[in-house]
N, C-alpha and C positions, 0 to 999 in steps of 0.2 A: 724163548725170549727173542724180539726182534734184534737183528744185528745192525741195522741201519735205519734213520729215519728219512723218509722221502717227503719232499714238499712239492705240491703242485700249485703253482702261482699264476695268476692271470689278472689282466684288467677287465676282462669279460667274466663269462661263467666258469672258466677253467676246464669245461668238458674235453676240449681238445687236448690240453696238456696232460689230463688225467688218462684219457683213452690212449694217447701215444705213449706216455711214460709207462702205463701198465703193460702195453704191448712189449716194450723193451724189457722191463723187469722179468716178464714172463719167461724170458730166455735164460734166466740164472736161478739156480736152486738156492734161494735166499729168502728169509724172512724180514719183512719191513714194517715199519710203522708209518702209515700214511697220514699226511696233514694237508688239507685243502684250504688255500687261501685265495678266494675269488674276489673280483671287484676291487683290485688294487689300483684304482684309477687316479691317484694322486701321489706326489712326492711324499707327503707325510705318511700316507698309508704304506708306501714302500718302506721308509725307514722303520715303522713299526714292525713290519714283516721281517726285515733284515735282522732286527735286534732279536726276534724270535728264534730265527734261523741260527744266528751266532750264539745265542745262548744254549741251544741244543747242542751245537758243536762242543761247547765247552763242558757241558754236562756229561755227553756221551764220550768224548775223547775221540770221535770220528766226524769227518766232514759229512753233513747231510747231503743228500742228492736233491738237487732243486731243478725240476722240469718247468719251464716257462714259456708262456706264449703271450708274454707282455708285448704290446705294439708301441706305446707312447715311449719315445726314446729318452725323455727326461726320467720317466719312472724306471725304465730298463736300466739306466745309467746308475741309479742308486744301487741296484743289485750287482752289476759288473763291478762297480768300484768298492763296494762295501761288504758284499756277501762272503762269508767264510765257507760256504757250501760249495759242492761242485755243481756249478750252474750250466745247465743243459738248455741253451736258447734254441728253441725248435724253429722259430720264425726267422732268427738270425742265420742258422744253419741253412735254411732252405730258401727263404725269400731273396737274400741278397744274390746267390747265384742265378735264380730265376730272372731277377730284373736284368742281370747282365746278359743272360741268354736271350731273353725276349726283347731287350733294348727298351724297355718301358719301366716306369717306377710303379710299385705296388701302390694300392690306395690307403695302406696302413689302417684299415677299418677294424675297429675293436669288436670282436666276436661276430659270428654268424647269425645272431639273433638281434643285432641292433636293428631299429626301425621295424621289429617284426609286425607291429600292428598294421603296417602299410603293405605287408607281403601278401599276395594272393596264395602263395605256397604255404605260408604260416596258417592262414585261415582254413585252408583245405585240409591241414593236418589236423587242427582242431576240431573240424567236422568230422574227420575220419575217426578221431578218437571217441568223440560222442557217439557215432554211429556203432562202433565195435563194442563200447559199453552196453548200448541199447540191444545189441544182437548177441549178447554173451550167453552162452549155455542154452541156446534155443529159446531165450526169454521172449522173442518177438519174431513173427512170420513176416510182419510188414516190411515191405521195401527190400525183400531179399534179392530182387533183381538189381538193385542198387549195389550189392556187394561186389568187390573186386575179386575176393576169394572167400569160400565157405569152408572152414576146417570142420572135419568130423572125426570121431573117435571115441573110445570109451572114456568114462569119467576119470579125470586125473592124468591124462595122457599128455598133457601141455598144451591144449588148446587156447586157454585163456591168456596166458603170458605171451604166446606166439602172436595172437590176434592183436594184443595191445602194442607189442613191439613192432608189428608191421604197420600199424596205425601211426604210432609216435615216430618211427624212424623214416618211414617211406610214405605216409599219407595214405595208406590203403584202407579201404573200408572193409574190414574183415570180420565176418560173422563166424560164430562157431557153435556147432550142433552136437550134442551128446548122442552116441549110439547106445540104446537101452535093451534090457531083455525082450520087450515087446517088439522091437525091430528085429531081433534075432529070430523070434518066433514066427513072424510074418515073412522073414527072410527077404526083406526089401527095404530099401532106403525110407526114411521118414517121408511120407507124401509130399510135404512142403518143399523137399530139396529136389525132387525128381525133375522139375523144369529147368533146374540150375545145374545140371550134372556137370557141365564143361567147367565150372567155377569151383568144383569140389576138390579138395585136397585132404588126404586121410593121414592122420597121425596114430601110430601104434606104439607099444612099449612092452618090454620084456615083463612077464607076469610076476616075477620075482620082485622087480623094481616097484611095479605097480602096487603090489601087496604091501610093500614098505611105506610108500606115500600114503596109501589109504589108511594104514594102521595109525600113522600120525594124526590122521583126521578123525578117524571112527575106530579106535582100537577094539580089537576083539569081536568085531561085527562080521556078520556074513558077507558084507560089502567088501571087506578087506581080506577075506581068506583066500589062500592061495589058490585053491581049486577052483573058486568062483572067478578069480582073475584070469586063471587060465582059460576058462570057458569063455568069458567075455572077449578076451584078446583074440582066441582062436576064431570065434564067431565074427567078430569085426573084421579081421583080415580076410576071412572067407568072403564076406559080403563085399569088400573092396575089389577083391579079384573078380567076382562075379559081375560086378557093376563096371569094371574097367576104370576104377578110380586110382589115380597116382597116389602113393603114399610111401611113408618112411617111418623108422623107429627112432624115437626121441630119447631111447634109453641112455646113449652115452653122448648124445649131442647138446651143445649149448643152444640157447635161444637164437643167437645169431646165426648159428650154422643152419638151424632148422629153417629160420626165415630167408636166408640166402637161397636155399635149396628150393623152397616154395616159390620165390620169386623167378628163379632161373625156369621153372616150370610154367608158372601162370603168367607172369608179367615180366619178362626179362628186361624190358625197356626201363623198369624202375630201378635197375641196378646202375643206371648211367646218371651222372650228375651233371 
């Protein structure tokens, strides 16, 4: 059973509050119930949220944890004056000292996605997502030269989620290409990839974990059998070594860790904001 309820509140999407809050919560061995309350952009909505938080406090007999990135001072005042939870105001904690240090006032802009339709970076990110979807799992050889990175590896090694994360988070045009038994028999990269060798990054995975994942998709199939997984992983890693391709194991890594490692190798400038 959860031993505390956590609210993530914002007058924008709440992504920052949730990301920061979860990073803090990860430092504690505790089970929580998460409640997301985005777009609290009026005093009336703030009062509704406060009633929900205070009702939770009464029901559970414990103060909820409330992570907030509310920018509007009138909306924030409703929480600071009436909320019975432990209020963790991230912008108040960091923005005010920054204003003092820099000697300028912050713009108090709600959310990083405001006026997104006018942002070239936003349009580039949408274009990258569409590109990555079109080039998922070797669907298209067209415009591979337009890829920022081409991920290769055996089926179910994490190529697709990593490609989409790179596109959504960093605006990278990420293609991904499966290595299949025919490639291992030829002992060569798929011909379409050879001209783009410098953009290739390999993903591998422990055969035991790969077998588990494949059994969820196609149980009791040859595709998922451990000996087949061992063969494919061994051949894929051997190919990457022969071809001089940089690669890493996704077995125990999160998508965020995988993406950051790839960026450090392929496009380190994309790690800068």
